[in-house]
PyMOL Python script that loads the backbone (N, CA, C, O; Angstrom):
from pymol import cmd

cmd.read_pdbstr("""\
ATOM      1  N   MET A   1      89.572  93.470  29.754  1.00  0.00           N
ATOM      2  CA  MET A   1      88.313  94.099  30.566  1.00  0.00           C
ATOM      3  C   MET A   1      89.170  93.266  31.870  1.00  0.00           C
ATOM      4  O   MET A   1      89.446  93.786  32.951  1.00  0.00           O
ATOM      5  N   ASN A   2      89.484  91.928  31.479  1.00  0.00           N
ATOM      6  CA  ASN A   2      90.120  91.080  32.447  1.00  0.00           C
ATOM      7  C   ASN A   2      91.296  91.741  33.555  1.00  0.00           C
ATOM      8  O   ASN A   2      91.254  91.713  34.785  1.00  0.00           O
ATOM      9  N   ASN A   3      92.334  92.330  32.673  1.00  0.00           N
ATOM     10  CA  ASN A   3      93.149  93.082  33.051  1.00  0.00           C
ATOM     11  C   ASN A   3      92.528  94.401  34.103  1.00  0.00           C
ATOM     12  O   ASN A   3      93.510  94.835  34.705  1.00  0.00           O
ATOM     13  N   THR A   4      91.513  95.023  34.442  1.00  0.00           N
ATOM     14  CA  THR A   4      91.174  95.636  34.566  1.00  0.00           C
ATOM     15  C   THR A   4      90.342  94.804  35.683  1.00  0.00           C
ATOM     16  O   THR A   4      89.961  95.322  36.733  1.00  0.00           O
ATOM     17  N   LEU A   5      90.203  94.002  35.474  1.00  0.00           N
ATOM     18  CA  LEU A   5      88.971  93.439  37.033  1.00  0.00           C
ATOM     19  C   LEU A   5      90.560  92.952  38.012  1.00  0.00           C
ATOM     20  O   LEU A   5      90.565  93.193  39.219  1.00  0.00           O
ATOM     21  N   ASN A   6      91.846  92.262  37.339  1.00  0.00           N
ATOM     22  CA  ASN A   6      93.093  92.119  38.209  1.00  0.00           C
ATOM     23  C   ASN A   6      93.223  93.196  39.022  1.00  0.00           C
ATOM     24  O   ASN A   6      93.208  93.178  40.253  1.00  0.00           O
ATOM     25  N   THR A   7      93.395  94.441  38.076  1.00  0.00           N
ATOM     26  CA  THR A   7      94.294  95.275  38.546  1.00  0.00           C
ATOM     27  C   THR A   7      93.120  96.178  40.380  1.00  0.00           C
ATOM     28  O   THR A   7      93.475  96.697  41.438  1.00  0.00           O
ATOM     29  N   TYR A   8      92.088  95.937  39.884  1.00  0.00           N
ATOM     30  CA  TYR A   8      90.608  96.381  40.681  1.00  0.00           C
ATOM     31  C   TYR A   8      90.679  95.140  42.015  1.00  0.00           C
ATOM     32  O   TYR A   8      90.309  95.624  43.084  1.00  0.00           O
ATOM     33  N   ILE A   9      90.826  94.608  42.045  1.00  0.00           N
ATOM     34  CA  ILE A   9      90.760  92.660  43.103  1.00  0.00           C
ATOM     35  C   ILE A   9      92.529  93.487  43.453  1.00  0.00           C
ATOM     36  O   ILE A   9      92.762  93.925  44.580  1.00  0.00           O
ATOM     37  N   GLU A  10      93.374  93.557  42.552  1.00  0.00           N
ATOM     38  CA  GLU A  10      94.811  93.395  43.687  1.00  0.00           C
ATOM     39  C   GLU A  10      94.732  95.446  44.650  1.00  0.00           C
ATOM     40  O   GLU A  10      95.268  95.647  45.740  1.00  0.00           O
ATOM     41  N   ASP A  11      94.066  96.424  43.956  1.00  0.00           N
ATOM     42  CA  ASP A  11      93.735  97.059  44.455  1.00  0.00           C
ATOM     43  C   ASP A  11      93.457  96.927  45.627  1.00  0.00           C
ATOM     44  O   ASP A  11      94.349  97.021  46.470  1.00  0.00           O
ATOM     45  N   ILE A  12      91.932  96.633  46.040  1.00  0.00           N
ATOM     46  CA  ILE A  12      91.327  95.926  47.089  1.00  0.00           C
ATOM     47  C   ILE A  12      91.698  95.221  47.872  1.00  0.00           C
ATOM     48  O   ILE A  12      91.361  95.383  49.045  1.00  0.00           O
ATOM     49  N   LYS A  13      92.708  93.961  47.402  1.00  0.00           N
ATOM     50  CA  LYS A  13      92.931  93.010  48.497  1.00  0.00           C
ATOM     51  C   LYS A  13      93.495  93.898  49.654  1.00  0.00           C
ATOM     52  O   LYS A  13      92.721  93.177  50.283  1.00  0.00           O
ATOM     53  N   ASN A  14      93.949  94.565  50.375  1.00  0.00           N
ATOM     54  CA  ASN A  14      94.601  94.660  51.876  1.00  0.00           C
ATOM     55  C   ASN A  14      93.142  94.776  52.060  1.00  0.00           C
ATOM     56  O   ASN A  14      92.746  93.642  52.329  1.00  0.00           O
ATOM     57  N   LYS A  15      91.968  95.758  52.042  1.00  0.00           N
ATOM     58  CA  LYS A  15      90.598  95.458  52.312  1.00  0.00           C
ATOM     59  C   LYS A  15      89.794  94.359  52.306  1.00  0.00           C
ATOM     60  O   LYS A  15      88.984  93.888  53.105  1.00  0.00           O
ATOM     61  N   ILE A  16      90.292  93.983  50.969  1.00  0.00           N
ATOM     62  CA  ILE A  16      89.562  92.267  51.587  1.00  0.00           C
ATOM     63  C   ILE A  16      90.011  91.661  52.351  1.00  0.00           C
ATOM     64  O   ILE A  16      89.119  91.146  53.025  1.00  0.00           O
ATOM     65  N   VAL A  17      91.250  91.313  52.771  1.00  0.00           N
ATOM     66  CA  VAL A  17      91.948  90.936  53.811  1.00  0.00           C
ATOM     67  C   VAL A  17      91.884  91.198  55.115  1.00  0.00           C
ATOM     68  O   VAL A  17      92.040  90.194  55.811  1.00  0.00           O
ATOM     69  N   SER A  18      91.723  92.120  55.648  1.00  0.00           N
ATOM     70  CA  SER A  18      91.106  93.033  56.386  1.00  0.00           C
ATOM     71  C   SER A  18      89.943  93.292  57.130  1.00  0.00           C
ATOM     72  O   SER A  18      90.117  93.693  58.280  1.00  0.00           O
ATOM     73  N   THR A  19      88.511  93.115  56.621  1.00  0.00           N
ATOM     74  CA  THR A  19      87.722  93.041  56.393  1.00  0.00           C
ATOM     75  C   THR A  19      87.381  91.317  56.475  1.00  0.00           C
ATOM     76  O   THR A  19      86.309  91.170  55.888  1.00  0.00           O
ATOM     77  N   THR A  20      87.624  90.666  56.719  1.00  0.00           N
ATOM     78  CA  THR A  20      87.493  89.246  56.262  1.00  0.00           C
ATOM     79  C   THR A  20      88.301  88.676  58.073  1.00  0.00           C
ATOM     80  O   THR A  20      87.641  87.785  58.609  1.00  0.00           O
ATOM     81  N   CYS A  21      89.147  88.992  58.613  1.00  0.00           N
ATOM     82  CA  CYS A  21      89.962  89.081  59.425  1.00  0.00           C
ATOM     83  C   CYS A  21      88.554  89.852  60.445  1.00  0.00           C
ATOM     84  O   CYS A  21      88.039  89.134  61.302  1.00  0.00           O
ATOM     85  N   GLU A  22      88.180  90.898  60.311  1.00  0.00           N
ATOM     86  CA  GLU A  22      87.178  91.696  61.042  1.00  0.00           C
ATOM     87  C   GLU A  22      85.965  90.632  61.630  1.00  0.00           C
ATOM     88  O   GLU A  22      85.414  90.494  62.722  1.00  0.00           O
ATOM     89  N   ILE A  23      85.874  90.054  60.485  1.00  0.00           N
ATOM     90  CA  ILE A  23      84.291  89.524  60.402  1.00  0.00           C
ATOM     91  C   ILE A  23      84.396  87.913  61.732  1.00  0.00           C
ATOM     92  O   ILE A  23      83.668  87.361  62.557  1.00  0.00           O
ATOM     93  N   ILE A  24      85.672  87.792  61.220  1.00  0.00           N
ATOM     94  CA  ILE A  24      86.071  86.420  61.929  1.00  0.00           C
ATOM     95  C   ILE A  24      86.542  86.493  63.471  1.00  0.00           C
ATOM     96  O   ILE A  24      86.486  85.688  64.401  1.00  0.00           O
ATOM     97  N   ASN A  25      87.177  88.199  63.298  1.00  0.00           N
ATOM     98  CA  ASN A  25      86.810  88.110  64.869  1.00  0.00           C
ATOM     99  C   ASN A  25      86.055  88.560  66.031  1.00  0.00           C
ATOM    100  O   ASN A  25      86.376  88.452  67.215  1.00  0.00           O
ATOM    101  N   ILE A  26      84.719  89.222  65.391  1.00  0.00           N
ATOM    102  CA  ILE A  26      83.993  88.907  65.881  1.00  0.00           C
ATOM    103  C   ILE A  26      83.430  87.791  66.793  1.00  0.00           C
ATOM    104  O   ILE A  26      83.013  86.873  66.086  1.00  0.00           O
ATOM    105  N   PRO A  27      83.269  87.544  68.129  1.00  0.00           N
ATOM    106  CA  PRO A  27      82.489  86.098  68.681  1.00  0.00           C
ATOM    107  C   PRO A  27      80.685  86.056  67.817  1.00  0.00           C
ATOM    108  O   PRO A  27      80.082  87.107  67.601  1.00  0.00           O
ATOM    109  N   SER A  28      80.300  85.145  67.569  1.00  0.00           N
ATOM    110  CA  SER A  28      79.312  84.548  66.770  1.00  0.00           C
ATOM    111  C   SER A  28      78.309  83.192  66.800  1.00  0.00           C
ATOM    112  O   SER A  28      77.419  82.746  66.077  1.00  0.00           O
ATOM    113  N   VAL A  29      78.933  82.820  67.988  1.00  0.00           N
ATOM    114  CA  VAL A  29      78.255  81.305  68.515  1.00  0.00           C
ATOM    115  C   VAL A  29      77.043  81.048  69.067  1.00  0.00           C
ATOM    116  O   VAL A  29      77.368  81.110  70.253  1.00  0.00           O
ATOM    117  N   PHE A  30      75.885  80.805  69.074  1.00  0.00           N
ATOM    118  CA  PHE A  30      75.260  80.356  69.874  1.00  0.00           C
ATOM    119  C   PHE A  30      75.278  80.523  71.034  1.00  0.00           C
ATOM    120  O   PHE A  30      75.919  79.731  71.725  1.00  0.00           O
ATOM    121  N   ASN A  31      74.432  81.844  71.762  1.00  0.00           N
ATOM    122  CA  ASN A  31      73.902  81.901  73.249  1.00  0.00           C
ATOM    123  C   ASN A  31      73.127  82.246  73.875  1.00  0.00           C
ATOM    124  O   ASN A  31      72.946  83.311  74.466  1.00  0.00           O
ATOM    125  N   PRO A  32      72.505  81.221  73.788  1.00  0.00           N
ATOM    126  CA  PRO A  32      70.508  81.369  74.198  1.00  0.00           C
ATOM    127  C   PRO A  32      71.241  82.155  76.090  1.00  0.00           C
ATOM    128  O   PRO A  32      70.806  83.163  76.647  1.00  0.00           O
ATOM    129  N   ASN A  33      71.786  81.715  76.331  1.00  0.00           N
ATOM    130  CA  ASN A  33      71.939  82.364  78.059  1.00  0.00           C
ATOM    131  C   ASN A  33      72.839  82.928  78.543  1.00  0.00           C
ATOM    132  O   ASN A  33      73.404  82.512  79.555  1.00  0.00           O
ATOM    133  N   ASP A  34      73.199  84.107  77.858  1.00  0.00           N
ATOM    134  CA  ASP A  34      74.058  85.030  77.186  1.00  0.00           C
ATOM    135  C   ASP A  34      73.265  85.989  78.851  1.00  0.00           C
ATOM    136  O   ASP A  34      74.091  86.327  79.699  1.00  0.00           O
ATOM    137  N   GLY A  35      72.182  86.223  79.047  1.00  0.00           N
ATOM    138  CA  GLY A  35      70.886  87.115  79.871  1.00  0.00           C
ATOM    139  C   GLY A  35      70.453  88.269  79.018  1.00  0.00           C
ATOM    140  O   GLY A  35      69.700  89.237  79.129  1.00  0.00           O
ATOM    141  N   SER A  36      71.252  87.749  78.120  1.00  0.00           N
ATOM    142  CA  SER A  36      70.968  89.208  77.195  1.00  0.00           C
ATOM    143  C   SER A  36      68.973  88.233  76.083  1.00  0.00           C
ATOM    144  O   SER A  36      68.589  87.132  75.688  1.00  0.00           O
ATOM    145  N   ASN A  37      68.585  89.381  76.131  1.00  0.00           N
ATOM    146  CA  ASN A  37      67.257  89.484  75.746  1.00  0.00           C
ATOM    147  C   ASN A  37      67.254  89.564  73.460  1.00  0.00           C
ATOM    148  O   ASN A  37      66.844  90.276  72.543  1.00  0.00           O
ATOM    149  N   THR A  38      67.773  88.698  73.625  1.00  0.00           N
ATOM    150  CA  THR A  38      67.887  88.035  72.202  1.00  0.00           C
ATOM    151  C   THR A  38      68.184  86.643  71.516  1.00  0.00           C
ATOM    152  O   THR A  38      69.111  85.941  71.923  1.00  0.00           O
ATOM    153  N   PRO A  39      67.006  86.090  69.989  1.00  0.00           N
ATOM    154  CA  PRO A  39      67.593  85.523  69.963  1.00  0.00           C
ATOM    155  C   PRO A  39      68.343  84.675  69.931  1.00  0.00           C
ATOM    156  O   PRO A  39      67.934  83.611  70.396  1.00  0.00           O
ATOM    157  N   PHE A  40      69.941  84.711  69.320  1.00  0.00           N
ATOM    158  CA  PHE A  40      70.626  84.015  69.867  1.00  0.00           C
ATOM    159  C   PHE A  40      71.665  83.947  70.346  1.00  0.00           C
ATOM    160  O   PHE A  40      72.452  83.024  70.138  1.00  0.00           O
ATOM    161  N   GLY A  41      71.924  85.161  71.270  1.00  0.00           N
ATOM    162  CA  GLY A  41      72.863  85.414  72.260  1.00  0.00           C
ATOM    163  C   GLY A  41      73.528  86.712  71.666  1.00  0.00           C
ATOM    164  O   GLY A  41      73.673  86.858  70.452  1.00  0.00           O
ATOM    165  N   ALA A  42      73.903  87.593  72.547  1.00  0.00           N
ATOM    166  CA  ALA A  42      74.394  89.182  72.405  1.00  0.00           C
ATOM    167  C   ALA A  42      76.086  88.973  71.155  1.00  0.00           C
ATOM    168  O   ALA A  42      76.264  89.630  70.129  1.00  0.00           O
ATOM    169  N   ASP A  43      76.695  88.288  71.511  1.00  0.00           N
ATOM    170  CA  ASP A  43      77.377  88.036  70.266  1.00  0.00           C
ATOM    171  C   ASP A  43      76.729  87.897  68.747  1.00  0.00           C
ATOM    172  O   ASP A  43      77.251  88.394  67.749  1.00  0.00           O
ATOM    173  N   THR A  44      76.073  87.489  68.747  1.00  0.00           N
ATOM    174  CA  THR A  44      75.591  87.266  66.869  1.00  0.00           C
ATOM    175  C   THR A  44      74.924  88.195  66.253  1.00  0.00           C
ATOM    176  O   THR A  44      74.638  88.268  65.058  1.00  0.00           O
ATOM    177  N   VAL A  45      74.417  89.704  68.080  1.00  0.00           N
ATOM    178  CA  VAL A  45      73.673  90.788  67.033  1.00  0.00           C
ATOM    179  C   VAL A  45      74.860  91.139  66.390  1.00  0.00           C
ATOM    180  O   VAL A  45      74.944  91.280  65.170  1.00  0.00           O
ATOM    181  N   GLU A  46      75.875  91.297  67.258  1.00  0.00           N
ATOM    182  CA  GLU A  46      77.220  92.402  67.014  1.00  0.00           C
ATOM    183  C   GLU A  46      77.461  91.812  65.056  1.00  0.00           C
ATOM    184  O   GLU A  46      77.395  92.368  63.960  1.00  0.00           O
ATOM    185  N   ALA A  47      77.690  90.698  65.464  1.00  0.00           N
ATOM    186  CA  ALA A  47      78.255  89.832  64.100  1.00  0.00           C
ATOM    187  C   ALA A  47      77.300  90.195  63.037  1.00  0.00           C
ATOM    188  O   ALA A  47      77.826  90.087  61.929  1.00  0.00           O
ATOM    189  N   LEU A  48      76.057  90.595  62.999  1.00  0.00           N
ATOM    190  CA  LEU A  48      74.652  90.597  62.429  1.00  0.00           C
ATOM    191  C   LEU A  48      75.005  92.332  62.119  1.00  0.00           C
ATOM    192  O   LEU A  48      75.106  92.886  61.024  1.00  0.00           O
ATOM    193  N   GLU A  49      75.144  92.936  63.524  1.00  0.00           N
ATOM    194  CA  GLU A  49      75.673  95.005  63.315  1.00  0.00           C
ATOM    195  C   GLU A  49      76.442  94.609  61.833  1.00  0.00           C
ATOM    196  O   GLU A  49      75.859  94.759  60.759  1.00  0.00           O
ATOM    197  N   TYR A  50      77.429  94.237  61.909  1.00  0.00           N
ATOM    198  CA  TYR A  50      78.669  94.314  61.540  1.00  0.00           C
ATOM    199  C   TYR A  50      77.814  93.649  59.765  1.00  0.00           C
ATOM    200  O   TYR A  50      77.969  94.163  58.657  1.00  0.00           O
ATOM    201  N   ILE A  51      77.346  92.962  59.959  1.00  0.00           N
ATOM    202  CA  ILE A  51      77.438  92.100  57.862  1.00  0.00           C
ATOM    203  C   ILE A  51      76.169  92.887  57.599  1.00  0.00           C
ATOM    204  O   ILE A  51      75.367  92.426  56.786  1.00  0.00           O
ATOM    205  N   LEU A  52      75.969  93.789  58.082  1.00  0.00           N
ATOM    206  CA  LEU A  52      74.254  95.094  57.630  1.00  0.00           C
ATOM    207  C   LEU A  52      75.132  96.825  57.387  1.00  0.00           C
ATOM    208  O   LEU A  52      75.035  97.779  56.616  1.00  0.00           O
ATOM    209  N   SER A  53      75.831  96.488  58.388  1.00  0.00           N
ATOM    210  CA  SER A  53      76.900  98.246  58.128  1.00  0.00           C
ATOM    211  C   SER A  53      77.619  97.387  56.583  1.00  0.00           C
ATOM    212  O   SER A  53      77.209  97.861  55.524  1.00  0.00           O
ATOM    213  N   LEU A  54      78.548  96.291  56.482  1.00  0.00           N
ATOM    214  CA  LEU A  54      79.354  96.514  55.670  1.00  0.00           C
ATOM    215  C   LEU A  54      77.932  96.448  53.784  1.00  0.00           C
ATOM    216  O   LEU A  54      78.006  96.983  52.678  1.00  0.00           O
ATOM    217  N   GLY A  55      76.654  95.280  54.599  1.00  0.00           N
ATOM    218  CA  GLY A  55      76.240  95.723  52.708  1.00  0.00           C
ATOM    219  C   GLY A  55      75.934  97.249  52.251  1.00  0.00           C
ATOM    220  O   GLY A  55      76.110  97.931  51.241  1.00  0.00           O
ATOM    221  N   LYS A  56      75.280  97.441  53.773  1.00  0.00           N
ATOM    222  CA  LYS A  56      74.871  98.976  53.538  1.00  0.00           C
ATOM    223  C   LYS A  56      76.202  99.669  53.154  1.00  0.00           C
ATOM    224  O   LYS A  56      75.891 100.475  52.278  1.00  0.00           O
ATOM    225  N   SER A  57      77.400  99.739  53.361  1.00  0.00           N
ATOM    226  CA  SER A  57      78.516 100.554  52.331  1.00  0.00           C
ATOM    227  C   SER A  57      78.292  99.855  50.849  1.00  0.00           C
ATOM    228  O   SER A  57      78.252 100.659  49.917  1.00  0.00           O
ATOM    229  N   PHE A  58      78.128  98.322  50.485  1.00  0.00           N
ATOM    230  CA  PHE A  58      78.292  98.356  49.352  1.00  0.00           C
ATOM    231  C   PHE A  58      77.316  98.857  48.582  1.00  0.00           C
ATOM    232  O   PHE A  58      77.329  98.606  47.377  1.00  0.00           O
ATOM    233  N   GLY A  59      76.027  99.866  49.299  1.00  0.00           N
ATOM    234  CA  GLY A  59      74.544  99.947  48.472  1.00  0.00           C
ATOM    235  C   GLY A  59      73.660  99.113  49.215  1.00  0.00           C
ATOM    236  O   GLY A  59      72.496  99.358  48.899  1.00  0.00           O
ATOM    237  N   PHE A  60      73.763  98.189  50.111  1.00  0.00           N
ATOM    238  CA  PHE A  60      72.420  97.264  49.636  1.00  0.00           C
ATOM    239  C   PHE A  60      71.693  98.578  50.604  1.00  0.00           C
ATOM    240  O   PHE A  60      72.206  99.661  50.884  1.00  0.00           O
ATOM    241  N   ARG A  61      69.969  97.910  51.085  1.00  0.00           N
ATOM    242  CA  ARG A  61      69.499  98.075  51.583  1.00  0.00           C
ATOM    243  C   ARG A  61      69.313  97.302  53.115  1.00  0.00           C
ATOM    244  O   ARG A  61      69.269  96.080  52.972  1.00  0.00           O
ATOM    245  N   THR A  62      69.260  97.501  53.752  1.00  0.00           N
ATOM    246  CA  THR A  62      70.101  96.958  54.895  1.00  0.00           C
ATOM    247  C   THR A  62      68.869  96.426  56.343  1.00  0.00           C
ATOM    248  O   THR A  62      68.305  97.489  56.601  1.00  0.00           O
ATOM    249  N   LYS A  63      68.300  95.377  57.260  1.00  0.00           N
ATOM    250  CA  LYS A  63      67.099  95.922  57.726  1.00  0.00           C
ATOM    251  C   LYS A  63      67.699  94.755  59.649  1.00  0.00           C
ATOM    252  O   LYS A  63      67.932  93.548  59.586  1.00  0.00           O
ATOM    253  N   ASN A  64      67.773  95.398  60.725  1.00  0.00           N
ATOM    254  CA  ASN A  64      67.640  94.810  61.207  1.00  0.00           C
ATOM    255  C   ASN A  64      65.863  93.618  61.995  1.00  0.00           C
ATOM    256  O   ASN A  64      64.976  94.038  62.738  1.00  0.00           O
ATOM    257  N   ILE A  65      65.954  92.785  61.645  1.00  0.00           N
ATOM    258  CA  ILE A  65      64.405  92.785  61.963  1.00  0.00           C
ATOM    259  C   ILE A  65      64.159  91.262  63.313  1.00  0.00           C
ATOM    260  O   ILE A  65      63.958  90.051  63.216  1.00  0.00           O
ATOM    261  N   ASP A  66      64.348  92.360  64.582  1.00  0.00           N
ATOM    262  CA  ASP A  66      64.097  91.210  65.400  1.00  0.00           C
ATOM    263  C   ASP A  66      65.194  90.152  66.201  1.00  0.00           C
ATOM    264  O   ASP A  66      64.995  89.337  67.102  1.00  0.00           O
ATOM    265  N   ASN A  67      66.535  90.568  65.405  1.00  0.00           N
ATOM    266  CA  ASN A  67      67.931  90.494  65.821  1.00  0.00           C
ATOM    267  C   ASN A  67      68.120  88.963  64.905  1.00  0.00           C
ATOM    268  O   ASN A  67      68.380  87.833  65.318  1.00  0.00           O
ATOM    269  N   LYS A  68      67.907  89.398  63.722  1.00  0.00           N
ATOM    270  CA  LYS A  68      67.691  87.826  62.992  1.00  0.00           C
ATOM    271  C   LYS A  68      67.929  87.485  61.401  1.00  0.00           C
ATOM    272  O   LYS A  68      67.161  87.774  60.483  1.00  0.00           O
ATOM    273  N   CYS A  69      68.729  87.047  61.340  1.00  0.00           N
ATOM    274  CA  CYS A  69      68.225  87.597  59.485  1.00  0.00           C
ATOM    275  C   CYS A  69      68.296  86.247  58.695  1.00  0.00           C
ATOM    276  O   CYS A  69      69.009  85.244  58.718  1.00  0.00           O
ATOM    277  N   ARG A  70      67.078  86.757  57.896  1.00  0.00           N
ATOM    278  CA  ARG A  70      66.776  86.069  56.992  1.00  0.00           C
ATOM    279  C   ARG A  70      66.942  86.077  55.398  1.00  0.00           C
ATOM    280  O   ARG A  70      67.564  87.041  54.952  1.00  0.00           O
ATOM    281  N   LEU A  71      66.571  85.335  54.680  1.00  0.00           N
ATOM    282  CA  LEU A  71      67.114  85.107  53.034  1.00  0.00           C
ATOM    283  C   LEU A  71      65.319  85.033  52.657  1.00  0.00           C
ATOM    284  O   LEU A  71      64.636  84.246  53.311  1.00  0.00           O
ATOM    285  N   TYR A  72      64.677  85.887  51.600  1.00  0.00           N
ATOM    286  CA  TYR A  72      64.426  85.842  50.741  1.00  0.00           C
ATOM    287  C   TYR A  72      64.460  85.462  49.133  1.00  0.00           C
ATOM    288  O   TYR A  72      63.547  85.827  48.392  1.00  0.00           O
TER     289      TYR A  72
END
""", "prot")
cmd.dss("prot")
cmd.show_as("cartoon", "prot")
cmd.util.cbc("prot")
cmd.orient("prot")
């Protein structure tokens, strides 16, 4: 089992690194004064949409509610 997991991680290592870089490259700093009609700024919506899309690609059900991320 451990070899199987290690092999799987090795197989997807490049995807993990590239996805992490993509997430880091999205500006997601709170900016309520950017002129957008969003609670935390337009850039944060882009980051949220990326994360929702990523979650959906893993099989999670996702939903953007008022451009906010809520934990339940």
